[in-house]
C-alpha positions in Angstrom: 0.0 0.0 0.0 1.3 3.4 -0.9 1.9 5.7 2.1 1.6 9.3 1.1 0.7 12.4 3.0 -2.6 14.1 2.4 -0.9 16.8 0.3 1.0 14.2 -1.8 -2.3 12.5 -2.5 -3.8 15.8 -3.5 -1.0 16.5 -6.0 -1.3 13.0 -7.4 -5.1 13.4 -7.7 -4.7 16.8 -9.4 -2.3 15.5 -12.0 -4.6 12.4 -12.4 -7.6 14.6 -13.2 -5.5 16.7 -15.6 -4.3 13.7 -17.6 -7.6 11.9 -17.5 -9.5 14.9 -18.9 -6.6 15.4 -21.4 -7.3 11.9 -22.8 -11.1 12.5 -22.6 -10.9 15.7 -24.6 -8.3 14.3 -27.0 -10.2 11.2 -28.1 -13.8 12.5 -28.2 -13.3 13.0 -31.9 -12.6 9.3 -32.5 -16.0 8.4 -31.1 -18.0 10.9 -33.0 -16.1 10.7 -36.3 -18.5 8.3 -37.9 -21.3 10.9 -37.5 -19.3 14.2 -37.3 -17.3 13.8 -40.5 -20.2 12.9 -42.9 -22.4 15.7 -41.4 -19.7 18.4 -41.9 -19.1 17.1 -45.4 -22.8 17.7 -46.3 -24.2 14.1 -46.1 -27.6 13.6 -44.6 -27.6 11.1 -41.7 -28.8 8.4 -41.1 -28.1 6.9 -44.6 -30.4 4.4 -46.1 -28.8 1.0 -45.7 -30.0 0.0 -49.2 -28.0 2.8 -50.8 -24.7 0.8 -51.1 -22.9 3.3 -53.3 -23.5 6.1 -50.9 -22.6 4.0 -47.9 -19.2 3.1 -49.6 -18.6 6.8 -50.4 -19.3 7.9 -46.8 -17.2 5.1 -45.4 -14.2 6.2 -47.6 -14.5 9.8 -46.6 -14.8 9.0 -42.9 -11.7 6.9 -42.9 -9.7 9.5 -44.8 -10.8 12.5 -42.6 -10.4 10.5 -39.4 -6.8 9.7 -40.4 -6.0 13.2 -41.5 -7.5 15.0 -38.4 -5.9 12.5 -36.1 -2.5 13.2 -37.7 -3.1 16.9 -37.4 -4.0 16.4 -33.7 -0.7 14.5 -33.2 1.3 17.3 -34.8 -0.3 19.9 -32.6 0.2 17.5 -29.6 3.9 17.2 -30.4 4.4 21.0 -30.7 2.4 21.7 -27.6 4.3 19.0 -25.7 7.7 20.3 -26.5 6.8 24.0 -26.0 4.9 23.5 -22.7 7.5 21.0 -21.5 10.0 23.8 -21.8 7.6 26.4 -20.3 7.0 24.0 -17.4 10.6 24.2 -16.4 10.6 27.9 -16.7 7.3 29.0 -15.0 6.5 26.0 -12.9 4.5 22.8 -13.0 1.2 24.1 -11.5 0.9 27.2 -13.7 1.6 25.1 -16.8 -1.0 22.5 -15.7 -3.6 25.3 -15.5 -2.8 26.9 -18.9 -2.8 23.6 -20.8 -6.1 22.3 -19.3 -7.7 25.6 -20.4 -6.3 25.2 -23.9 -7.7 21.7 -24.5 -11.0 22.4 -22.7 -11.9 25.5 -24.8 -10.6 23.9 -28.0 -12.7 20.8 -27.6 -15.8 22.8 -26.5 -15.5 25.0 -29.6 -15.7 21.9 -31.9 -19.4 21.6 -31.1 -20.0 24.8 -33.1 -17.9 23.9 -36.1 -19.8 24.7 -39.4 -17.3 22.9 -41.6 -14.2 20.7 -41.6 -11.8 23.7 -41.7 -13.2 25.2 -38.4 -13.2 21.7 -36.8 -9.5 21.3 -37.7 -8.7 24.7 -36.2 -10.5 23.9 -33.0 -8.6 20.5 -32.8 -5.3 22.3 -33.2 -6.0 24.6 -30.3 -7.0 21.6 -28.2 -4.0 19.6 -29.2 -1.5 22.2 -28.0 -2.9 21.9 -24.5 -3.3 18.1 -24.7 0.4 17.8 -25.5 1.6 20.2 -22.9 -0.3 18.8 -19.9 1.4 15.5 -19.6 5.0 16.8 -18.9 3.8 19.2 -16.2 1.7 16.5 -14.4 4.4 13.8 -14.6 7.2 16.0 -13.5 5.1 17.3 -10.6 4.2 13.9 -9.3 7.8 12.6 -9.6 9.1 15.5 -7.6 6.5 15.4 -4.8 6.1 11.7 -3.9 8.7 9.7 -2.0 11.4 7.9 -4.0 10.2 4.4 -3.0 6.7 5.1 -4.3 7.6 6.8 -7.5 6.7 3.8 -9.8 3.4 3.2 -8.0 2.5 6.9 -8.2 3.5 7.2 -11.8 1.4 4.1 -12.8 -1.5 5.4 -10.7 -1.2 8.7 -12.5 -1.6 7.0 -15.9 -4.7 5.0 -14.8 -6.5 8.3 -15.5 -6.0 7.6 -19.2 -8.2 4.5 -19.4 -10.6 6.3 -17.0 -10.6 9.2 -19.4 -11.5 6.8 -22.3 -14.2 5.2 -20.1 -15.7 8.7 -19.6 -15.4 9.5 -23.3 -17.1 6.2 -24.2 -19.8 6.7 -21.6 -20.6 10.3 -22.6 -20.8 9.4 -26.3 -22.9 6.4 -25.6 -25.3 8.2 -23.3 -25.8 11.1 -25.7 -25.8 9.2 -29.0 -27.7 6.1 -27.8 -29.8 7.1 -24.8 -30.5 10.8 -24.7 -30.5 11.5 -28.4 -31.0 8.1 -30.1 -31.3 8.1 -33.8 -29.9 11.7 -34.3 -26.4 11.1 -35.6 -26.4 14.4 -37.4 -26.6 16.4 -34.2 -25.7 14.2 -31.2 -22.0 14.6 -31.8 -22.1 18.3 -31.2 -23.5 17.7 -27.6 -20.6 15.2 -27.0 -18.1 18.0 -27.8 -19.8 20.4 -25.4 -18.8 18.1 -22.6 -15.2 19.0 -23.4 -15.5 22.2 -21.3 -15.6 20.2 -18.0 -11.8 20.2 -17.5 -11.8 24.1 -17.4 -13.7 23.9 -14.0 -11.2 21.3 -12.7 -8.2 23.4 -13.8 -9.2 26.3 -11.5 -9.7 23.9 -8.5 -6.2 22.4 -9.2 -4.7 25.9 -9.1 -6.2 26.6 -5.7 -5.0 23.5 -3.9 -1.6 22.7 -5.5 1.6 24.6 -5.1 4.9 24.3 -7.0 7.2 21.3 -6.0 10.1 22.4 -3.7 12.6 20.7 -6.0 11.6 22.9 -8.9 11.5 26.1 -6.8 15.0 25.3 -5.5 16.3 25.0 -9.1 14.4 28.0 -10.4 15.9 30.1 -7.6 19.4 29.5 -9.1 18.4 31.4 -12.2 19.8 28.8 -14.6 16.9 28.2 -17.0 17.1 25.1 -19.3 17.4 25.1 -23.1 16.2 22.6 -25.5 19.6 22.2 -27.0 20.9 20.7 -23.7 18.9 17.5 -24.4 21.4 16.8 -27.3 24.6 17.6 -25.4 27.1 14.8 -25.1 26.1 14.1 -21.5 22.3 14.0 -22.3 22.3 12.6 -25.8 21.9 8.9 -24.9 19.4 9.7 -22.2 17.2 11.6 -24.7 17.6 8.8 -27.3 16.5 6.2 -24.8 13.3 8.1 -23.8 12.5 9.0 -27.4 12.9 5.5 -28.9 10.5 3.7 -26.5 8.0 6.5 -26.7 7.9 6.8 -30.5 7.4 3.0 -31.0 4.7 2.8 -28.4 3.0 6.0 -29.8 3.2 4.9 -33.4 1.5 1.5 -32.5 -1.2 3.0 -30.3 -2.3 5.8 -32.6 -2.2 3.7 -35.8 -4.8 1.4 -34.3 -6.7 3.3 -31.6 -7.8 6.1 -33.9 -9.6 3.6 -36.1 -11.0 1.1 -33.5 -14.4 3.0 -33.1 -14.7 3.3 -36.9 -13.7 -0.3 -37.6 -16.1 -1.5 -34.8 -18.9 0.6 -36.3 -18.4 -0.9 -39.8 -18.1 -4.5 -38.5 -21.2 -3.9 -36.5 -23.1 -2.7 -39.6 -22.1 -6.0 -41.4 -23.3 -8.0 -38.4 -26.6 -6.1 -38.2 -27.1 -6.4 -41.9 -26.8 -10.2 -41.6 -29.6 -10.1 -39.0 -31.9 -8.4 -41.5 -32.7 -5.3 -39.5 -34.2 -2.5 -41.5 -35.3 0.2 -39.0 -32.8 3.0 -39.3 -33.1 4.2 -35.7 -32.7 0.6 -34.3 -29.7 0.0 -36.6 -28.0 3.2 -35.3 -28.7 2.2 -31.6 -27.2 -1.2 -32.2 -24.1 0.2 -33.9 -23.5 2.6 -30.9 -24.0 -0.4 -28.5 -21.3 -2.5 -30.3 -18.9 0.4 -30.4 -19.4 1.1 -26.7 -18.9 -2.6 -25.8 -15.6 -2.9 -27.7 -14.2 0.4 -26.5 -15.0 -0.6 -22.9 -13.1 -3.8 -23.4 -10.2 -1.9 -24.8 -10.2 0.6 -21.9 -10.5 -2.2 -19.3 -7.4 -3.8 -20.7 -5.6 -0.5 -20.7 -6.4 0.0 -17.0 -5.2 -3.4 -16.0 -2.1 -3.2 -18.3 -1.2 0.2 -16.7 -1.3 -1.3 -13.2 0.8 -4.3 -14.3 3.7 -2.0 -15.2 4.2 -1.6 -11.4 5.4 -5.2 -10.6 7.0 -5.5 -14.1 9.2 -2.4 -13.6 10.0 -3.0 -9.9 10.9 -6.7 -10.2 12.0 -7.2 -13.8 13.4 -3.7 -14.5 12.4 -1.1 -17.1 14.1 -2.8 -20.1 12.6 -6.2 -19.5 9.2 -4.5 -19.0 9.4 -2.7 -22.3 10.5 -5.8 -24.1 7.6 -7.9 -22.8 5.0 -5.3 -23.5 6.3 -4.7 -27.1 6.2 -8.5 -27.8 2.7 -8.9 -26.4 1.5 -5.8 -28.2 2.6 -7.3 -31.5 0.9 -10.6 -30.8 -2.4 -9.0 -29.8 -2.7 -6.9 -32.9 -1.7 -9.7 -35.3 -4.3 -12.0 -33.7 -7.1 -9.4 -33.6 -6.7 -8.0 -37.1 -5.2 -11.0 -39.0 -8.4 -13.0 -38.7 -10.7 -13.6 -41.7 -13.5 -14.7 -39.4 -17.0 -13.3 -39.8 -17.9 -9.9 -38.1 -19.4 -11.5 -35.0 -16.0 -13.2 -34.3 -14.0 -10.1 -35.2 -16.1 -8.1 -32.8 -15.1 -10.5 -29.9 -14.4 -8.2 -27.0 -11.4 -10.2 -25.7 -9.4 -9.2 -28.8 -9.8 -5.6 -27.9 -9.2 -6.2 -24.2 -5.8 -7.8 -25.2 -4.9 -4.8 -27.3 -5.7 -2.5 -24.5 -3.8 -4.6 -22.0 -0.6 -4.3 -24.1 -0.7 -1.5 -26.6 -2.4 0.8 -24.1 -1.0 -0.6 -20.9 2.6 0.2 -21.7 2.0 3.9 -21.4 1.6 3.5 -17.6 5.4 3.3 -17.5 6.2 6.6 -19.2 4.9 8.7 -16.3 7.7 7.4 -14.1 10.4 6.3 -16.6 10.8 9.6 -18.5 11.1 11.8 -15.4 13.7 9.3 -14.0 15.9 10.0 -17.0 16.4 13.8 -16.5 17.6 16.1 -13.7 15.1 18.6 -12.1 15.9 21.6 -14.3 15.5 19.5 -17.5 12.7 17.2 -16.3 9.8 18.9 -18.0 11.7 19.8 -21.1 13.2 16.3 -21.5 10.1 14.3 -20.6 7.9 16.6 -22.8 10.3 16.3 -25.8 10.7 12.5 -25.6 7.0 11.8 -25.1 5.7 14.3 -27.7 8.4 14.8 -30.4 7.8 11.2 -31.5 4.2 12.2 -32.4 5.6 14.0 -35.5 6.6 10.6 -36.8 3.5 9.0 -35.3 1.3 11.4 -37.3 2.2 9.4 -40.4 0.5 6.2 -39.1 -3.1 7.3 -38.9 -2.8 9.3 -42.2 -1.5 6.3 -44.1 -4.1 3.9 -42.6 -6.9 6.3 -43.3 -5.7 7.4 -46.7 -5.0 4.0 -48.1 -8.2 2.5 -46.7 -10.3 5.3 -48.1 -9.1 4.7 -51.7 -9.9 1.0 -51.5 -12.9 -0.8 -53.1 -13.3 -2.5 -49.8 -12.3 0.2 -47.2 -13.1 -1.9 -44.1 -11.1 -4.9 -45.3 -8.2 -2.8 -46.3 -8.2 -1.0 -42.9 -8.2 -4.4 -41.1 -5.2 -5.5 -43.3 -3.3 -2.3 -42.5 -4.0 -2.7 -38.8 -2.6 -6.3 -39.0 0.7 -4.9 -40.4 0.7 -2.3 -37.6 1.2 -5.3 -35.3 4.8 -5.6 -36.5 5.8 -2.1 -35.4 6.3 -3.1 -31.7 8.9 -5.7 -32.8 11.1 -2.7 -33.5 11.0 -1.9 -29.8 12.7 -5.3 -29.0 15.5 -4.5 -31.5 16.4 -1.2 -29.8 16.5 -2.6 -26.3 20.3 -2.4 -26.2 20.0 1.4 -26.5 17.5 1.8 -23.6 18.8 3.0 -20.2 17.8 1.0 -17.2 16.7 3.2 -14.2 15.6 0.5 -11.8 16.7 1.4 -8.2 18.1 4.7 -9.4 17.2 7.8 -7.3 15.6 10.8 -9.0 18.4 13.1 -10.4 18.4 16.5 -8.7 
């Protein structure tokens, strides 16, 4: 059992809320994309299931724009992460946490009023800057406040907010699209985006109760601000490379598949429902939302458990062994899930998506303690922010390729499944770079 003071628990909870709502706001688009994209492109929803040509056209457009907007989000996320990681070392963890939460809350809320794709993209860019910046501030703050012996547990607990944020996003979308406004796909997605403003309230509460860590205040008082170039100096170059490599491989895998899981689930559900002979448009839409919710819940549950399992893996096996095991299992889960040629009712089996969440999602529970362990206090926000976010510039290629190729195919769904199968080989690169990864087990936080 972790033994923390009341204030240390408060700091952990504040950072937990910040990152959880970060994920909540960041991924709301993935859930509403099947309805949001066609609406903003001028299609009238729901679409008659007998109009196969129009269904194919809408499916292609949805896959393309989902990939493109996800890639744009990742670029903004990367820029925001690097910039606010640096700012976090300059003005403090708590102030940066407040600013970034306001950025992503207002940006997501504004998406509800988007009249076209151009405005939606602009709002997503604003949100992405805050989403990218929040992580470094929260992770650095927790690492510097909790006792050394509980750093791994606190870091993993911090990241459990990510699957909880996804649970919340799934729940909000399900309640609005299926329960509160059933059968209204053309408008329900706007109400989902309105919920993105909730983090703004939490941000002000965080600012009231949380102060700057003493370790940061001590370094800031010395008047020796960090520079981004220091990450590539001879003494820090290998450290930066270590953090960057594990981050970019995990990010490329996660975003190449997660961005499309709701879309793929929706399309598989449509095939399954078609086989059942349903014709009522409203009932079809409700069933699709139900399938999508079920699979994303399974994915999120796997992510939550996988995040917690990084604690014993890191403490007893070490960071390098932990990364190697998670990468190997990530590859296996993706290949098994998307390499199957089984009928839709089998491909929609929730245990497949639970396994992907357990591995592909779960590995991220380690970055909240591993990356802060690599850098000294004055560079902790800058270094962690760079390693965790700069890789998103490379990662942005993944969703764009998957969405772009699938949208040009005669069978977009099958092509998307094939591409996701090949994504399963990306984590194997992580095993190859293990000799370059720095082991931080039993190492005290660098001051």
